[in-house]
C-alpha atoms as a printed R data frame, in Angstrom:
    type eleno elety resid chain resno       x       y      z
1   ATOM     1    CA   MET     A     1  -0.049  -0.068  0.267
2   ATOM     2    CA   ALA     A     2   1.240   3.112 -1.125
3   ATOM     3    CA   ALA     A     3   1.751   6.008  1.940
4   ATOM     4    CA   ALA     A     4   0.245   9.526  1.517
5   ATOM     5    CA   GLY     A     5   2.927  12.395  1.998
6   ATOM     6    CA   PRO     A     6   2.982  14.191  4.940
7   ATOM     7    CA   HIS     A     7  -0.367  16.816  5.397
8   ATOM     8    CA   LYS     A     8  -0.077  20.285  5.206
9   ATOM     9    CA   GLY     A     9  -2.278  23.398  6.042
10  ATOM    10    CA   GLY     A    10  -2.151  23.924 10.129
11  ATOM    11    CA   LYS     A    11  -5.107  23.526 12.346
12  ATOM    12    CA   ALA     A    12  -7.730  22.904  9.878
13  ATOM    13    CA   VAL     A    13  -5.483  20.567  8.531
14  ATOM    14    CA   ALA     A    14  -4.992  18.751 12.056
15  ATOM    15    CA   ARG     A    15  -8.931  18.915 12.325
16  ATOM    16    CA   ARG     A    16  -9.368  17.120  8.827
17  ATOM    17    CA   HIS     A    17  -6.860  14.606  9.537
18  ATOM    18    CA   ALA     A    18  -8.537  13.776 13.367
19  ATOM    19    CA   GLY     A    19 -12.301  13.385 11.272
20  ATOM    20    CA   GLU     A    20 -10.403  11.124  9.044
21  ATOM    21    CA   ALA     A    21  -8.563   9.037 11.542
22  ATOM    22    CA   ALA     A    22 -11.961   8.284 13.657
23  ATOM    23    CA   SER     A    23 -13.054   6.501 10.370
24  ATOM    24    CA   ARG     A    24 -10.400   3.179 11.177
25  ATOM    25    CA   GLU     A    25 -11.060   3.219 14.657
26  ATOM    26    CA   ASP     A    26 -15.099   2.567 13.796
27  ATOM    27    CA   ASP     A    27 -14.338   0.440 10.489
28  ATOM    28    CA   GLY     A    28 -16.198  -2.785 12.695
29  ATOM    29    CA   ARG     A    29 -13.007  -3.502 15.101
30  ATOM    30    CA   ALA     A    30 -14.657  -4.427 18.247
31  ATOM    31    CA   VAL     A    31 -11.199  -2.825 19.684
32  ATOM    32    CA   VAL     A    32  -8.548  -0.069 18.840
33  ATOM    33    CA   LEU     A    33  -5.118  -1.007 19.760
34  ATOM    34    CA   CYS     A    34  -2.491   1.712 20.209
35  ATOM    35    CA   GLU     A    35   0.970   0.388 19.255
36  ATOM    36    CA   CYS     A    36   3.518   1.805 21.796
37  ATOM    37    CA   PHE     A    37   6.568  -0.189 20.517
38  ATOM    38    CA   ALA     A    38   8.003   3.868 18.939
39  ATOM    39    CA   ARG     A    39   7.543   6.114 21.986
40  ATOM    40    CA   ASP     A    40   6.703   3.782 25.494
41  ATOM    41    CA   GLY     A    41   9.076   1.054 24.153
42  ATOM    42    CA   LEU     A    42  11.877   3.002 22.974
43  ATOM    43    CA   GLN     A    43  12.320   5.569 25.760
44  ATOM    44    CA   HIS     A    44  13.599   2.374 28.076
45  ATOM    45    CA   GLU     A    45  16.453   1.882 25.019
46  ATOM    46    CA   PRO     A    46  19.833   3.314 25.936
47  ATOM    47    CA   ASP     A    47  21.278   3.274 22.535
48  ATOM    48    CA   PHE     A    48  19.332   5.982 20.135
49  ATOM    49    CA   LEU     A    49  17.909   4.491 17.377
50  ATOM    50    CA   PRO     A    50  17.927   6.126 13.788
51  ATOM    51    CA   THR     A    51  15.235   8.400 12.985
52  ATOM    52    CA   ASP     A    52  14.999   6.360  9.443
53  ATOM    53    CA   THR     A    53  14.544   3.552 11.395
54  ATOM    54    CA   LYS     A    54  11.647   4.665 13.721
55  ATOM    55    CA   MET     A    55   9.864   6.003 10.489
56  ATOM    56    CA   ALA     A    56   9.973   2.865  8.741
57  ATOM    57    CA   LEU     A    57   8.595   0.984 12.009
58  ATOM    58    CA   VAL     A    58   5.728   3.780 12.610
59  ATOM    59    CA   ASP     A    59   4.504   3.886  9.003
60  ATOM    60    CA   GLY     A    60   4.648  -0.402  9.131
61  ATOM    61    CA   PHE     A    61   2.531  -0.468 12.604
62  ATOM    62    CA   ALA     A    62  -0.265   1.759 10.299
63  ATOM    63    CA   GLU     A    63   0.012   0.215  7.633
64  ATOM    64    CA   ILE     A    64  -0.566  -3.807  9.230
65  ATOM    65    CA   GLY     A    65  -3.767  -1.812 10.806
66  ATOM    66    CA   PHE     A    66  -3.442  -0.286 13.940
67  ATOM    67    CA   ALA     A    67  -5.636   2.925 14.276
68  ATOM    68    CA   ARG     A    68  -3.151   4.458 16.758
69  ATOM    69    CA   VAL     A    69   0.263   4.777 17.006
70  ATOM    70    CA   GLU     A    70   2.359   6.517 19.561
71  ATOM    71    CA   ALA     A    71   5.410   8.204 17.296
72  ATOM    72    CA   THR     A    72   7.327  10.027 19.500
73  ATOM    73    CA   SER     A    73   7.198  12.226 22.564
74  ATOM    74    CA   TYR     A    74   8.358  15.573 22.740
75  ATOM    75    CA   SER     A    75  10.570  15.009 26.009
76  ATOM    76    CA   ASN     A    76  13.570  17.212 26.882
77  ATOM    77    CA   PRO     A    77  16.361  15.370 25.324
78  ATOM    78    CA   LYS     A    78  18.660  15.790 28.129
79  ATOM    79    CA   VAL     A    79  16.471  13.607 30.035
80  ATOM    80    CA   ILE     A    80  14.982  11.188 27.032
81  ATOM    81    CA   PRO     A    81  17.767  11.245 24.055
82  ATOM    82    CA   GLN     A    82  16.123   8.785 22.435
83  ATOM    83    CA   PHE     A    83  13.613  11.247 21.268
84  ATOM    84    CA   ALA     A    84  15.630  14.738 20.427
85  ATOM    85    CA   ASP     A    85  14.521  13.770 16.649
86  ATOM    86    CA   ALA     A    86  10.756  14.299 17.272
87  ATOM    87    CA   THR     A    87  10.624  17.013 15.100
88  ATOM    88    CA   ASP     A    88  12.361  15.516 12.109
89  ATOM    89    CA   MET     A    89  10.903  12.230 12.710
90  ATOM    90    CA   LEU     A    90   7.177  13.804 12.274
91  ATOM    91    CA   ARG     A    91   8.418  15.655  9.243
92  ATOM    92    CA   GLY     A    92   9.780  12.680  7.095
93  ATOM    93    CA   LEU     A    93   6.918  10.188  8.229
94  ATOM    94    CA   PRO     A    94   4.250   9.184  5.979
95  ATOM    95    CA   ARG     A    95   0.375   9.457  6.844
96  ATOM    96    CA   ARG     A    96  -2.163   7.278  6.224
97  ATOM    97    CA   PRO     A    97  -5.889   8.241  6.144
98  ATOM    98    CA   GLY     A    98  -7.574   6.922  9.532
99  ATOM    99    CA   VAL     A    99  -4.644   6.607 11.933
100 ATOM   100    CA   PHE     A   100  -4.440   9.267 14.748
101 ATOM   101    CA   TYR     A   101  -0.141   9.565 15.589
102 ATOM   102    CA   LYS     A   102   0.177  10.382 18.988
103 ATOM   103    CA   ALA     A   103   2.998  12.504 20.402
104 ATOM   104    CA   THR     A   104   3.985  12.659 24.666
105 ATOM   105    CA   CYS     A   105   3.884  15.820 25.996
106 ATOM   106    CA   ALA     A   106   4.847  16.412 29.319
107 ATOM   107    CA   ASN     A   107   4.930  20.302 29.974
108 ATOM   108    CA   VAL     A   108   3.696  23.074 28.089
109 ATOM   109    CA   ARG     A   109   6.592  23.587 26.215
110 ATOM   110    CA   ALA     A   110   6.360  20.075 24.687
111 ATOM   111    CA   VAL     A   111   3.081  21.580 23.295
112 ATOM   112    CA   GLU     A   112   4.074  24.678 22.134
113 ATOM   113    CA   ARG     A   113   6.418  22.243 20.135
114 ATOM   114    CA   ALA     A   114   3.762  20.124 18.789
115 ATOM   115    CA   VAL     A   115   1.707  23.288 17.906
116 ATOM   116    CA   ALA     A   116   4.533  24.479 16.097
117 ATOM   117    CA   ASP     A   117   5.346  21.198 13.662
118 ATOM   118    CA   ALA     A   118   0.994  21.167 13.081
119 ATOM   119    CA   ARG     A   119   1.663  24.657 12.345
120 ATOM   120    CA   ALA     A   120   3.775  23.282  9.775
121 ATOM   121    CA   GLY     A   121   1.833  20.565  8.282
122 ATOM   122    CA   PHE     A   122   3.728  17.621  9.691
123 ATOM   123    CA   GLY     A   123   2.778  17.290 13.177
124 ATOM   124    CA   ALA     A   124   0.805  15.054 15.620
125 ATOM   125    CA   ASN     A   125  -2.830  14.783 15.329
126 ATOM   126    CA   GLU     A   126  -2.783  13.495 18.912
127 ATOM   127    CA   ILE     A   127  -0.956  14.024 21.955
128 ATOM   128    CA   SER     A   128  -1.152  13.113 25.519
129 ATOM   129    CA   LEU     A   129  -0.901  14.745 28.486
130 ATOM   130    CA   LEU     A   130   0.556  13.462 31.771
131 ATOM   131    CA   VAL     A   131  -0.223  13.053 35.311
132 ATOM   132    CA   SER     A   132   0.458  10.706 38.389
133 ATOM   133    CA   ALA     A   133  -1.644   9.352 40.735
134 ATOM   134    CA   THR     A   134   0.995   9.751 43.246
135 ATOM   135    CA   GLU     A   135   2.872  12.804 44.659
136 ATOM   136    CA   SER     A   136   6.460  10.339 44.940
137 ATOM   137    CA   HIS     A   137   6.314   9.029 41.392
138 ATOM   138    CA   SER     A   138   5.238  12.653 40.069
139 ATOM   139    CA   MET     A   139   8.154  14.251 41.242
140 ATOM   140    CA   LYS     A   140  10.169  11.394 40.224
141 ATOM   141    CA   ASN     A   141   8.838  11.087 36.516
142 ATOM   142    CA   LEU     A   142   8.201  14.814 36.247
143 ATOM   143    CA   ALA     A   143  10.066  16.583 38.533
144 ATOM   144    CA   ARG     A   144   7.141  18.538 39.669
145 ATOM   145    CA   SER     A   145   4.264  17.942 42.253
146 ATOM   146    CA   ARG     A   146   0.937  17.020 41.587
147 ATOM   147    CA   ALA     A   147  -0.701  20.412 42.140
148 ATOM   148    CA   ASP     A   148   1.928  21.557 39.776
149 ATOM   149    CA   GLN     A   149   1.523  19.255 37.047
150 ATOM   150    CA   TRP     A   150  -2.497  19.864 37.217
151 ATOM   151    CA   THR     A   151  -1.462  23.633 36.659
152 ATOM   152    CA   ASN     A   152   0.469  21.958 33.594
153 ATOM   153    CA   ILE     A   153  -2.390  20.076 32.440
154 ATOM   154    CA   ARG     A   154  -5.096  22.820 32.011
155 ATOM   155    CA   GLU     A   155  -1.968  25.033 30.241
156 ATOM   156    CA   MET     A   156  -1.365  22.554 28.047
157 ATOM   157    CA   ALA     A   157  -4.895  21.765 27.559
158 ATOM   158    CA   THR     A   158  -5.341  25.592 26.620
159 ATOM   159    CA   ALA     A   159  -2.198  25.979 24.429
160 ATOM   160    CA   ALA     A   160  -3.249  22.776 21.996
161 ATOM   161    CA   GLY     A   161  -5.898  24.706 20.732
162 ATOM   162    CA   GLY     A   162  -7.890  22.460 19.689
163 ATOM   163    CA   ARG     A   163  -5.475  21.158 17.197
164 ATOM   164    CA   PHE     A   164  -5.253  17.869 18.420
165 ATOM   165    CA   ARG     A   165  -7.075  14.719 19.974
166 ATOM   166    CA   LEU     A   166  -6.063  14.849 23.853
167 ATOM   167    CA   ILE     A   167  -5.144  11.649 25.592
168 ATOM   168    CA   GLY     A   168  -5.094  12.281 29.378
169 ATOM   169    CA   THR     A   169  -2.783   9.476 30.572
170 ATOM   170    CA   ILE     A   170  -3.004   8.646 34.599
171 ATOM   171    CA   SER     A   171   0.035   6.668 35.550
172 ATOM   172    CA   MET     A   172   0.472   4.990 38.886
173 ATOM   173    CA   ALA     A   173  -3.563   4.579 38.764
174 ATOM   174    CA   PHE     A   174  -3.379   0.889 40.608
175 ATOM   175    CA   GLY     A   175  -0.576   1.024 42.625
176 ATOM   176    CA   CYS     A   176   3.170   2.941 42.929
177 ATOM   177    CA   PRO     A   177   6.316   1.551 43.451
178 ATOM   178    CA   PHE     A   178   7.237   4.363 46.211
179 ATOM   179    CA   GLU     A   179   3.808   4.705 48.104
180 ATOM   180    CA   GLY     A   180   2.320   1.017 47.239
181 ATOM   181    CA   TYR     A   181  -1.562   1.755 47.836
182 ATOM   182    CA   VAL     A   182  -3.476   4.225 45.535
183 ATOM   183    CA   ASN     A   183  -6.896   4.976 46.452
184 ATOM   184    CA   PRO     A   184  -9.289   4.601 43.760
185 ATOM   185    CA   GLY     A   185 -10.921   8.017 44.634
186 ATOM   186    CA   THR     A   186  -7.690   9.554 43.827
187 ATOM   187    CA   VAL     A   187  -8.013   8.260 40.091
188 ATOM   188    CA   ILE     A   188 -11.583   8.792 39.883
189 ATOM   189    CA   ASP     A   189 -10.774  12.387 40.838
190 ATOM   190    CA   ASP     A   190  -8.206  12.607 38.521
191 ATOM   191    CA   VAL     A   191 -10.379  11.465 35.280
192 ATOM   192    CA   GLY     A   192 -12.928  14.360 36.355
193 ATOM   193    CA   ARG     A   193  -9.931  17.252 36.307
194 ATOM   194    CA   MET     A   194  -8.871  15.417 32.707
195 ATOM   195    CA   ARG     A   195 -12.376  16.129 31.656
196 ATOM   196    CA   ASP     A   196 -12.771  19.547 33.283
197 ATOM   197    CA   ALA     A   197  -9.665  20.723 31.082
198 ATOM   198    CA   GLY     A   198 -11.251  19.154 28.266
199 ATOM   199    CA   VAL     A   199 -10.378  15.907 27.797
200 ATOM   200    CA   ARG     A   200 -12.325  12.973 26.784
201 ATOM   201    CA   HIS     A   201  -9.666   9.995 26.128
202 ATOM   202    CA   VAL     A   202  -8.324   9.198 29.193
203 ATOM   203    CA   THR     A   203  -5.922   6.156 30.137
204 ATOM   204    CA   LEU     A   204  -5.337   4.451 33.415
205 ATOM   205    CA   GLY     A   205  -1.794   3.170 33.837
206 ATOM   206    CA   ASP     A   206  -0.467  -0.136 35.548
207 ATOM   207    CA   THR     A   207   2.797   1.740 35.053
208 ATOM   208    CA   THR     A   208   4.775  -1.067 37.027
209 ATOM   209    CA   GLY     A   209   2.107  -4.059 37.045
210 ATOM   210    CA   THR     A   210   0.464  -4.203 40.178
211 ATOM   211    CA   ALA     A   211  -2.950  -4.428 38.758
212 ATOM   212    CA   THR     A   212  -5.332  -7.639 39.183
213 ATOM   213    CA   PRO     A   213  -8.781  -8.562 37.374
214 ATOM   214    CA   VAL     A   214 -10.374  -8.093 40.400
215 ATOM   215    CA   THR     A   215  -8.995  -3.990 40.803
216 ATOM   216    CA   THR     A   216  -9.250  -3.697 36.807
217 ATOM   217    CA   ARG     A   217 -12.556  -4.297 36.936
218 ATOM   218    CA   ALA     A   218 -13.747  -2.479 39.849
219 ATOM   219    CA   LEU     A   219 -11.637   0.793 38.905
220 ATOM   220    CA   PHE     A   220 -12.871   1.184 34.912
221 ATOM   221    CA   ARG     A   221 -16.389   0.140 36.172
222 ATOM   222    CA   ARG     A   222 -16.023   2.959 38.215
223 ATOM   223    CA   MET     A   223 -14.980   4.968 35.534
224 ATOM   224    CA   ARG     A   224 -17.461   4.354 33.179
225 ATOM   225    CA   ALA     A   225 -20.045   4.670 35.413
226 ATOM   226    CA   GLU     A   226 -19.019   8.028 36.848
227 ATOM   227    CA   TYR     A   227 -18.014   9.623 33.712
228 ATOM   228    CA   PRO     A   228 -19.703   8.043 31.191
229 ATOM   229    CA   ASP     A   229 -18.286  10.832 28.487
230 ATOM   230    CA   VAL     A   230 -14.796   9.889 28.966
231 ATOM   231    CA   VAL     A   231 -13.601   6.832 26.595
232 ATOM   232    CA   PRO     A   232 -11.405   4.721 28.959
233 ATOM   233    CA   ILE     A   233  -8.365   3.424 28.023
234 ATOM   234    CA   ALA     A   234  -5.937   0.641 29.714
235 ATOM   235    CA   HIS     A   235  -2.575   0.992 29.352
236 ATOM   236    CA   PHE     A   236  -0.686  -2.102 31.393
237 ATOM   237    CA   HIS     A   237   2.383  -3.187 32.019
238 ATOM   238    CA   ASP     A   238   3.426  -6.886 31.732
239 ATOM   239    CA   THR     A   239   5.376  -6.820 35.178
240 ATOM   240    CA   ARG     A   240   4.239  -9.884 37.101
241 ATOM   241    CA   GLY     A   241   2.788 -11.844 34.118
242 ATOM   242    CA   THR     A   242  -0.526 -10.476 34.874
243 ATOM   243    CA   GLY     A   243  -1.342  -7.787 31.478
244 ATOM   244    CA   LEU     A   244  -3.441 -10.351 29.690
245 ATOM   245    CA   ALA     A   245  -5.737 -11.131 31.874
246 ATOM   246    CA   ASN     A   246  -6.255  -7.303 33.315
247 ATOM   247    CA   TYR     A   247  -6.676  -6.752 29.900
248 ATOM   248    CA   VAL     A   248  -9.365  -9.330 29.111
249 ATOM   249    CA   ALA     A   249 -11.127  -7.794 32.601
250 ATOM   250    CA   ALA     A   250 -10.746  -4.387 31.144
251 ATOM   251    CA   LEU     A   251 -12.793  -5.938 27.844
252 ATOM   252    CA   GLU     A   252 -15.419  -7.675 29.871
253 ATOM   253    CA   SER     A   253 -15.758  -3.983 31.932
254 ATOM   254    CA   GLY     A   254 -16.679  -2.226 28.819
255 ATOM   255    CA   VAL     A   255 -13.134  -0.619 28.037
256 ATOM   256    CA   ARG     A   256 -12.691  -0.786 23.924
257 ATOM   257    CA   HIS     A   257  -9.124   0.735 23.679
258 ATOM   258    CA   PHE     A   258  -5.844  -0.556 25.081
259 ATOM   259    CA   ASP     A   259  -2.200  -0.023 24.535
260 ATOM   260    CA   CYS     A   260   0.716  -2.360 23.527
261 ATOM   261    CA   ALA     A   261   3.820  -2.755 22.011
262 ATOM   262    CA   PHE     A   262   5.763  -5.154 20.046
263 ATOM   263    CA   GLY     A   263   7.854  -7.666 21.922
264 ATOM   264    CA   GLY     A   264   6.669  -6.231 25.614
265 ATOM   265    CA   VAL     A   265   9.835  -3.561 24.883
266 ATOM   266    CA   GLY     A   266   9.562  -0.351 27.087
267 ATOM   267    CA   GLY     A   267   8.787   0.780 30.753
268 ATOM   268    CA   HIS     A   268  10.521   3.813 32.409
269 ATOM   269    CA   PRO     A   269  12.630   6.196 30.345
270 ATOM   270    CA   ALA     A   270  16.064   4.690 30.626
271 ATOM   271    CA   LYS     A   271  17.635   7.679 32.584
272 ATOM   272    CA   VAL     A   272  14.294   7.312 35.054
273 ATOM   273    CA   LYS     A   273  14.482   4.313 36.198
274 ATOM   274    CA   TYR     A   274  11.687   2.719 38.908
275 ATOM   275    CA   GLY     A   275  10.129  -0.422 39.664
276 ATOM   276    CA   GLY     A   276  11.878  -3.646 39.726
277 ATOM   277    CA   GLY     A   277  12.364  -7.072 37.615
278 ATOM   278    CA   HIS     A   278  10.539  -6.640 34.063
279 ATOM   279    CA   THR     A   279   8.825  -3.158 33.451
280 ATOM   280    CA   GLY     A   280   7.404  -3.365 30.221
281 ATOM   281    CA   ASN     A   281   4.153  -3.055 28.400
282 ATOM   282    CA   VAL     A   282   1.421  -5.804 27.446
283 ATOM   283    CA   CYS     A   283   3.098  -7.760 24.214
284 ATOM   284    CA   THR     A   284   1.180  -6.751 21.350
285 ATOM   285    CA   GLU     A   285   1.259 -10.128 19.190
286 ATOM   286    CA   ASP     A   286   0.262 -11.566 21.910
287 ATOM   287    CA   LEU     A   287  -2.785  -9.685 22.958
288 ATOM   288    CA   VAL     A   288  -3.609  -9.551 19.194
289 ATOM   289    CA   ASP     A   289  -3.462 -13.388 19.104
290 ATOM   290    CA   LEU     A   290  -5.505 -13.599 22.119
291 ATOM   291    CA   PHE     A   291  -8.636 -11.046 20.874
292 ATOM   292    CA   GLU     A   292  -8.803 -12.469 18.075
293 ATOM   293    CA   ASN     A   293  -9.028 -16.199 19.144
294 ATOM   294    CA   MET     A   294 -11.822 -15.158 21.428
295 ATOM   295    CA   GLY     A   295 -13.220 -13.468 18.562
296 ATOM   296    CA   VAL     A   296 -12.665  -9.919 19.719
297 ATOM   297    CA   LYS     A   297 -11.746  -8.303 15.964
298 ATOM   298    CA   THR     A   298  -8.701  -6.044 16.105
299 ATOM   299    CA   GLY     A   299  -8.535  -4.662 12.772
300 ATOM   300    CA   ILE     A   300  -4.684  -6.214 12.557
301 ATOM   301    CA   ASP     A   301  -3.427  -7.621  9.561
302 ATOM   302    CA   LEU     A   302  -2.721 -11.479 11.283
303 ATOM   303    CA   ASP     A   303  -0.426 -12.270  7.788
304 ATOM   304    CA   ARG     A   304   2.027  -9.710  8.671
305 ATOM   305    CA   LEU     A   305   1.985  -9.579 12.852
306 ATOM   306    CA   LEU     A   306   4.926 -11.839 12.819
307 ATOM   307    CA   SER     A   307   6.883 -10.043  9.843
308 ATOM   308    CA   THR     A   308   6.605  -6.849 11.897
309 ATOM   309    CA   VAL     A   309   7.700  -8.397 15.319
310 ATOM   310    CA   GLN     A   310  10.741  -9.336 12.925
311 ATOM   311    CA   ALA     A   311  11.251  -5.600 12.069
312 ATOM   312    CA   CYS     A   312  11.022  -4.687 15.835
313 ATOM   313    CA   GLU     A   313  13.595  -7.139 16.742
314 ATOM   314    CA   ASP     A   314  16.006  -6.203 13.957
315 ATOM   315    CA   ALA     A   315  15.647  -2.450 14.662
316 ATOM   316    CA   LEU     A   316  17.011  -3.219 18.380
317 ATOM   317    CA   GLY     A   317  19.393  -6.173 17.519
318 ATOM   318    CA   ARG     A   318  18.142  -8.690 20.398
319 ATOM   319    CA   THR     A   319  15.094 -11.411 20.231
320 ATOM   320    CA   LEU     A   320  12.177  -9.650 22.324
321 ATOM   321    CA   LEU     A   321   9.420 -11.456 25.156
322 ATOM   322    CA   GLY     A   322   6.404 -11.748 22.642
323 ATOM   323    CA   ARG     A   323   5.415 -15.897 22.919
324 ATOM   324    CA   VAL     A   324   3.415 -15.871 19.882
325 ATOM   325    CA   SER     A   325   6.424 -14.605 18.057
326 ATOM   326    CA   ARG     A   326   8.010 -17.927 19.092
327 ATOM   327    CA   SER     A   327   5.243 -20.323 18.977
328 ATOM   328    CA   GLY     A   328   3.584 -18.714 16.038
329 ATOM   329    CA   LEU     A   329  -0.393 -17.630 15.820
330 ATOM   330    CA   ASN     A   330  -2.997 -19.958 17.583
331 ATOM   331    CA   PRO     A   331  -3.691 -22.559 14.954
332 ATOM   332    CA   LEU     A   332  -7.289 -23.216 16.562
333 ATOM   333    CA   ARG     A   333  -7.842 -19.545 15.170
334 ATOM   334    CA   THR     A   334  -9.963 -20.378 11.504
335 ATOM   335    CA   ALA     A   335 -11.392 -23.382 13.193
336 ATOM   336    CA   THR     A   336 -13.445 -21.616 15.841
337 ATOM   337    CA   HIS     A   337 -14.035 -18.395 14.210
């Protein structure tokens, strides 16, 4: 499939592409997966990946059917050097109709960079705004108190000026390595704050893999009951091997949007470590295989799923953590669906 060139024309075109992107999310797939390899995955990598390699991977993810792709981050390159090329990467990235390309923003300066790129005709059409559910993680990850970060969130939403679809992300929503238990009421209040700031898609992040199916069902059901006009997104890490079970629990709770990363890569930034052991994301190929075998249509091209895993492994120069990439897709899928 031939790729379309970068879109042109500033705010009006950003809005037009946001409208186009909705069509892929609504094309009959039962769930919407966001491929996070190129951002949440690569932030964990100590070695800089060439810009052309990142562009090829992101375009490949869109080509095989992802409706949302985390493309890059407008991070401070002194903190996360991996994304020092954010603008160059977005400038050269081909765009495919119906796809949201997301860039992560931690502060107003990051949003201003996103706006500048959008005005130049090549920016993202979706940005994420980050907050932590705990004070300790906020200071560790953002070098800012929760109160200060909430001020930041409101200023960032204003600075975005309606150019992007806004994704609110609440880290440590299910537990924190520094503070332990996180009050679900705090998380739900944070969802409301996001909504008040104009954010209508909110991600609950199980940042270090402390959630269980029981806590997952309870928190997402409460979120959907109290804020039915906010789209819930599940972002779980597989730190303790519970990621797939938690995603099934979220699905059963009415969640339709899920984050994942090929090979289960990612976690915390390479220079800002927290949590012990494996901290990577839920593995894309394993999640797609599971959902498809449950009869849950993902919209992903299964014939090209494993070759995409191989491209990710080639880019990083090592074997990744997925199980399906070693065993192959479940052979019973065509017999049962």
